[in-house]
C-alpha positions in Angstrom: 0.1 0.0 0.0 1.1 3.5 -0.7 1.3 6.2 1.9 -1.6 8.2 0.5 -3.7 5.0 0.5 -3.1 4.3 4.2 -3.7 7.9 5.0 -6.9 8.0 3.0 -8.2 4.7 4.9 -7.1 6.3 8.3 -9.1 9.4 7.7 -12.1 7.4 6.5 -12.2 4.9 9.3 -11.2 7.2 12.2 -13.7 8.0 14.8 -14.5 11.7 15.2 -15.9 12.3 18.6 -17.9 15.3 17.5 -19.8 13.2 15.0 -20.2 10.0 16.9 -23.8 10.8 18.0 -25.0 12.1 14.9 -23.5 9.2 13.0 -25.2 6.7 15.4 -28.6 8.4 15.0 -28.1 8.2 11.2 -27.1 4.5 11.4 -29.9 3.7 13.8 -32.4 5.7 11.8 -31.6 3.7 8.5 -31.7 0.3 10.6 -35.2 0.9 12.4 -36.7 2.3 9.2 -35.9 -1.0 7.5 -37.8 -3.0 10.1 -41.5 -3.7 9.1 -43.9 -2.5 11.7 -45.5 -6.0 12.0 -42.2 -7.8 12.1 -40.2 -6.5 15.0 -39.3 -3.4 17.2 -36.0 -2.1 18.5 -34.8 -2.2 22.1 -32.0 -0.1 23.1 -30.2 -1.0 26.1 -27.4 1.0 27.9 -28.9 4.4 26.9 -27.1 7.2 28.4 -28.9 10.5 29.5 -27.3 12.4 26.5 -28.5 9.7 23.9 -31.9 9.9 25.5 -32.1 13.6 25.1 -31.0 13.3 21.5 -33.6 10.7 20.8 -36.3 12.9 22.3 -35.1 16.0 20.4 -35.2 14.1 17.1 -38.5 12.6 17.7 -37.1 9.0 17.7 -38.0 8.6 21.4 -41.8 8.5 20.4 -41.1 6.3 17.5 -39.2 3.7 19.3 -41.3 4.0 22.5 -40.1 4.7 26.0 -40.8 1.2 27.0 -38.1 -0.1 24.6 -35.4 1.9 26.0 -33.2 0.8 29.0 -31.0 3.3 30.6 -27.5 2.6 31.4 -26.9 1.3 34.9 -23.7 1.3 37.2 -23.4 -2.4 36.9 -22.4 -3.6 33.6 -25.0 -5.8 31.7 -28.1 -4.9 33.9 -29.8 -2.9 31.1 -28.9 -5.5 28.6 -30.6 -8.2 30.8 -33.6 -5.8 31.2 -34.0 -5.5 27.4 -33.6 -9.3 27.1 -36.3 -10.0 29.5 -38.4 -7.6 27.9 -37.9 -9.1 24.6 -39.0 -12.7 25.9 -42.2 -11.2 27.4 
C-alpha cells in the first residue's frame, strides 16, 4: 500500500468524537426504518442520558417507545438483561 492509500483509509475509518452521536442516529434511523412494523421492534440497552435527550429532540423516542429503552446502569449488563427479559415477554 502506498502512503496516500494508508492515509486515506485512516481518515475514512477514524472516529471523530464530534460526529459519533449524529453518526449513530443516522445509522440507527436507517436500521429501524428497514424493520417492518409488524415484524419486530428495536430495543436499546445502555442508553445514556445524552443519547436519551437526543432521541427525544429528534422525535425518535416517540417512534421507538419509552418502554423499549433501557437506561445505562452502574453495573455492567443490567440494562442489557432488562432488554432481554422485555424481548422474551
